[in-house]
C-alpha positions in Angstrom: 19.7 -4.1 8.5 20.9 -2.8 4.7 23.1 0.2 4.6 20.7 2.6 2.6 23.0 5.6 3.0 25.3 5.1 0.2 22.7 5.0 -2.9 19.0 4.5 -3.0 18.6 1.1 -4.5 16.0 0.1 -2.4 13.8 3.0 -3.1 10.1 3.0 -4.4 7.6 5.7 -4.8 4.5 5.0 -4.4 3.0 7.3 -7.2 0.7 9.0 -5.2 3.2 10.9 -3.3 3.8 13.5 -6.5 0.3 12.8 -8.1 -0.8 16.1 -8.4 2.6 17.3 -10.3 2.2 15.4 -13.2 0.2 12.0 -14.9 1.8 8.6 -14.2 4.0 9.1 -17.9 5.3 12.1 -16.4 6.5 10.4 -12.9 8.1 7.4 -15.0 10.4 9.5 -16.6 11.0 11.8 -13.6 11.9 8.1 -11.8 14.3 7.8 -14.6 15.8 10.9 -14.2 16.4 10.7 -10.7 17.5 6.7 -10.9 14.9 5.4 -9.1 14.1 1.9 -9.8 10.9 0.5 -8.7 7.3 2.6 -8.5 4.0 1.6 -6.8 1.5 3.2 -9.3 -2.4 3.7 -8.4 -5.3 2.5 -10.3 -6.1 6.1 -11.5 -3.6 7.1 -12.6 -2.9 4.1 -14.9 -6.5 4.5 -16.5 -5.4 7.9 -16.9 -2.9 7.3 -19.6 -4.5 4.0 -20.7 -3.2 0.4 -19.1 -1.4 -0.7 -22.6 0.8 2.5 -22.4 1.4 2.4 -18.6 2.7 -1.6 -19.4 4.9 -0.2 -22.2 6.2 3.2 -20.2 7.2 0.7 -17.4 8.9 -2.1 -19.3 10.3 0.3 -21.6 11.8 2.4 -18.0 13.2 -0.6 -16.8 11.3 -0.3 -13.7 10.1 -2.8 -11.1 6.9 -2.3 -9.0 6.8 -3.1 -5.3 2.7 -3.2 -5.5 -0.3 -1.8 -6.9 -2.7 0.3 -5.5 -5.5 -0.7 -5.0 -7.7 -3.3 -4.6 -9.9 -3.7 -1.6 -12.9 -2.0 -0.5 -14.7 -4.8 0.2 -17.5 -3.8 1.9 -21.0 -2.9 0.5 -24.5 -3.6 0.6 -26.1 -6.6 -1.4 -27.2 -4.4 -4.4 -23.0 -3.4 -4.8 -21.6 -6.7 -4.4 -20.9 -8.0 -7.8 -19.5 -4.8 -8.7 -16.8 -5.2 -6.1 -16.0 -8.5 -6.9 -15.7 -7.6 -10.8 -13.4 -4.4 -9.6 -11.5 -6.3 -7.2 -10.8 -8.9 -10.2 -9.6 -6.0 -12.7 -7.0 -4.9 -10.4 -5.9 -8.3 -9.8 -5.4 -8.6 -13.8 -4.1 -5.0 -13.9 -1.3 -6.0 -11.5 -0.6 -8.9 -13.6 -0.2 -7.1 -17.0 2.3 -4.8 -15.0 4.3 -7.1 -13.6 3.6 -5.8 -9.7 4.6 -8.0 -7.0 1.3 -7.7 -5.1 -1.9 -6.0 -5.0 -2.1 -3.5 -2.2 -5.2 -4.2 -0.7 -7.8 -1.1 1.9 -10.2 -3.4 2.9 -13.0 -0.8 3.3 -15.1 0.6 6.4 -18.6 0.9 7.0 -20.1 -0.3 3.6 -21.8 3.7 3.1 -18.5 5.0 2.8 -16.6 2.0 0.9 -19.2 2.1 -1.6 -21.3 4.8 -2.3 -25.0 4.3 -2.6 -25.1 1.4 0.1 -27.5 1.3 2.7 -26.1 2.8 5.9 -24.7 0.8 8.6 -23.0 0.9 12.2 -22.5 -2.6 11.9 -18.5 -3.1 12.1 -18.4 -6.7 12.9 -20.6 -7.3 10.1 -18.3 -5.5 7.7 -15.2 -7.6 9.1 -16.8 -10.5 8.3 -18.0 -9.3 5.2 -14.1 -8.5 4.7 -13.5 -11.8 5.1 -16.0 -13.3 2.6 -15.0 -11.0 -0.2 -11.3 -11.6 0.4 -11.7 -15.6 0.5 -13.5 -14.9 -2.9 -10.9 -12.6 -4.5 -7.8 -15.0 -3.3 -9.4 -18.0 -5.7 -9.2 -15.3 -8.3 -5.8 -14.2 -7.6 -4.3 -17.4 -7.0 -5.5 -18.4 -10.5 -3.1 -15.0 -12.4 -0.5 -15.9 -9.3 -1.0 -12.6 -8.2 -0.5 -12.4 -4.6 -2.2 -9.9 -2.2 -1.3 -8.1 0.7 -3.7 -6.4 3.0 -2.7 -3.4 4.7 -4.4 -2.3 7.8 -5.1 1.3 8.7 -5.0 3.4 11.5 -8.1 3.3 13.7 -9.2 6.4 12.8 -10.1 5.4 9.1 -11.9 2.0 10.7 -15.5 3.8 9.7 -14.7 4.7 6.2 -11.3 3.2 4.9 -10.3 0.2 6.6 -12.0 -1.7 9.5 -8.7 -3.8 9.5 -6.8 -1.7 11.6 -3.8 -3.4 13.1 -1.4 -5.8 12.3 -2.7 -8.4 14.3 -5.7 -8.4 12.7 -4.7 -8.3 9.1 -2.3 -11.7 10.2 -5.8 -13.0 11.4 -7.1 -12.9 8.2 -4.3 -14.2 6.3 -3.6 -17.2 8.7 -7.8 -18.1 8.3 -7.7 -18.1 4.5 -4.2 -19.1 3.8 -2.8 -21.2 6.8 -0.6 -22.9 4.6 1.6 -19.8 4.2 1.1 -20.4 0.6 2.7 -16.8 -0.8 -1.0 -16.0 -1.8 -1.9 -13.5 1.0 0.1 -11.1 3.6 0.6 -7.8 4.8 1.5 -4.1 3.7 2.6 -2.5 6.6 2.9 1.5 6.2 4.5 2.9 9.0 2.0 5.7 9.5 -0.7 3.6 10.3 1.3 0.8 12.4 3.8 2.6 14.6 1.6 3.3 17.4 0.6 -0.2 18.6 2.4 -1.6 21.3 1.8 -5.5 19.6 3.6 -4.1 16.5 6.9 -6.2 17.4 5.3 -9.4 17.8 3.4 -9.2 15.5 6.1 -8.7 12.6 7.6 -11.6 14.2 4.2 -13.0 13.5 4.1 -12.9 10.1 7.7 -13.8 9.2 9.2 -13.6 5.9 6.6 -15.0 3.8 3.9 -13.0 5.2 5.8 -9.4 4.6 4.8 -8.7 0.9 5.6 -4.5 1.1 6.8 -1.8 3.4 5.6 1.6 3.7 7.2 4.6 5.0 6.9 8.5 5.8 6.0 10.6 9.0 3.6 11.3 11.5 3.4 14.7 11.5 2.6 16.4 15.2 0.2 18.3 14.9 -1.1 16.5 12.1 -3.9 19.1 10.2 -5.1 16.6 8.1 -5.6 12.6 8.6 -5.4 12.0 5.2 -3.3 14.1 3.7 -0.8 15.4 5.7 1.6 13.1 6.1 5.4 14.0 6.7 8.4 13.2 4.6 10.8 10.5 6.5 12.2 12.2 9.4 9.9 15.7 10.1 8.0 13.8 12.4 7.7 11.2 15.1 8.1 7.5 13.8 10.7 5.7 14.4 11.1 4.4 11.0 14.6 2.8 11.2 13.5 0.4 14.3 10.4 -1.0 12.5 12.5 -1.4 9.1 15.2 -3.5 11.3 12.1 -5.7 12.4 11.0 -6.3 8.9 14.3 -7.0 7.8 15.0 -9.5 11.1 12.3 -11.4 9.1 14.2 -11.8 6.2 12.1 -9.0 4.6 14.7 -7.7 1.7 12.6 -5.5 -0.7 11.6 -2.0 -1.6 11.1 0.3 1.7 8.3 2.5 -0.4 7.7 6.3 0.3 3.9 7.0 0.3 2.8 10.4 1.3 -0.1 11.9 0.7 0.4 15.6 1.6 -0.7 18.8 0.5 2.0 20.8 1.6 4.6 18.1 -0.9 2.2 18.1 -3.6 2.7 21.8 -4.1 6.1 21.1 -4.4 7.9 20.9 -7.7 8.3 17.2 -8.7 12.0 16.9 -9.0 12.7 19.0 -5.4 10.0 16.1 -3.3 12.3 13.4 -5.9 15.5 15.1 -4.2 14.2 15.4 -1.1 12.5 11.5 -0.9 16.0 10.0 -2.1 18.0 12.1 0.8 16.0 11.0 3.4 16.0 7.5 2.6 19.6 7.4 2.5 19.7 9.5 5.8 16.5 8.6 8.0 14.7 5.6 6.6 
């Protein structure tokens, strides 16, 4: 396993971590001050400053992109499916313009939550089938753009509203069904917040192998967790054995960034430079 204790060369900042403290331009400037060499920006943050400007700022700062957040939210009723398709194609195009390593996909839950205005449904089996079909269509488009897609399984608590793919196994089953040749076009983005609890995690990481492991996200699970969405912990403040998970993905040959993604009202209320300094320290001491 790589030694992160002496530097933060392999730290990437998911820009949601400091989204309340400044826009994407300010975040990129702060990364330059702190010697952070990679980011994973969110589409709304890119849209707020304009894609062309975002591309220019990323290039001028010499940043790499460990991913692009996010595509997906595939589940919708018939009236909304063409909009879903078009939106995901735009995500692929934006990621290509920015030079991202992959588009991170949060696949969606029940249609009425993933695409507001869709007819209500309680059929999660149908939702998962719809994810398969929509992902197959997007994969064809993404191959043409040479943009890899990374499915992010989310904790089961998000099955209804954000992602009906909830385990690494489910994500890999989709990969094997849609990309059986392991072409490098489809893989997984593993976030310790969502997968740490899974008793099948380690064998599924081994199943994924190097060619399916496209992104690795870190934060921590607090006890108690006061809000499932916006109370993630800084690494080291919770109960996740982050290093054991990193050791497992690196044992398969993953050599990319450890991407810090913290949705937290508490950390959003801290100055950006203090948050980044803490991220760097914890990346060295805990990740």
